[in-house]
C-alpha positions as CSV (number, residue, x, y, z in Angstrom):
1,M,76.6,45.7,191.6
2,R,76.9,42.0,193.3
3,K,79.0,41.0,190.4
4,Q,81.1,43.8,191.2
5,L,81.2,43.6,194.7
6,S,82.4,39.9,194.5
7,L,85.0,40.4,192.2
8,L,86.3,43.3,194.5
9,A,86.5,40.9,197.6
10,G,88.1,38.0,195.4
11,L,91.0,40.4,194.2
12,V,91.4,41.7,198.2
13,L,91.7,38.2,199.0
14,L,94.4,37.4,196.4
15,A,96.5,40.4,197.0
16,T,96.4,39.5,201.0
17,H,97.4,36.0,200.3
18,A,100.1,37.1,198.0
19,A,101.0,39.6,200.9
20,L,101.1,37.0,203.5
21,A,103.1,34.3,201.4
22,Q,106.6,33.0,203.0
23,P,109.4,34.6,201.0
24,T,110.9,32.4,198.3
25,V,113.7,30.2,199.2
26,K,117.2,31.3,198.9
27,E,120.1,29.6,197.1
28,G,122.7,27.6,199.3
29,P,125.8,28.9,199.9
30,A,128.4,27.8,196.7
31,G,129.8,24.6,197.3
32,F,127.0,23.0,199.5
33,D,126.3,20.1,197.2
34,Q,130.1,19.0,196.6
35,P,131.3,15.9,198.3
36,K,134.4,17.0,200.7
37,A,137.2,15.0,201.8
38,G,137.3,13.1,205.4
39,V,133.2,13.9,205.3
40,A,131.5,10.0,205.4
41,T,128.6,9.5,203.1
42,G,125.3,7.8,203.2
43,R,124.0,5.0,201.2
44,L,120.8,4.2,199.5
45,D,119.4,0.8,200.0
46,S,116.1,-0.6,198.8
47,I,113.8,-3.6,200.2
48,S,111.2,-5.4,198.7
49,Y,108.2,-7.3,200.1
50,P,105.2,-8.9,199.6
51,S,102.1,-7.0,198.8
52,S,98.4,-8.4,198.6
53,I,97.8,-4.6,196.9
54,V,100.0,-4.5,194.5
55,G,100.9,-8.0,193.9
56,P,104.4,-9.6,194.0
57,V,107.4,-7.4,194.0
58,P,110.3,-8.5,192.3
59,P,113.3,-8.6,194.4
60,V,115.8,-5.5,193.4
C-alpha cells in the first residue's frame, strides 16, 4: 500500500510539473538570422591574461 501511494504521489508530481512548464520556444520569423544591407554588424574580440590557476595563456 505504501509503495502504491508513493508511486501515485510521484505520478501526480510529474503530471503537475508538465502542466506548469513553460511553453516551447517558437520559431523566429523568416530571415531573422540573415544579414541585412545597411545594418552595422558587431565584431568578436578575444583577450588573454596570465592566470595562477590555469597557468600562462598564449596570446591569440
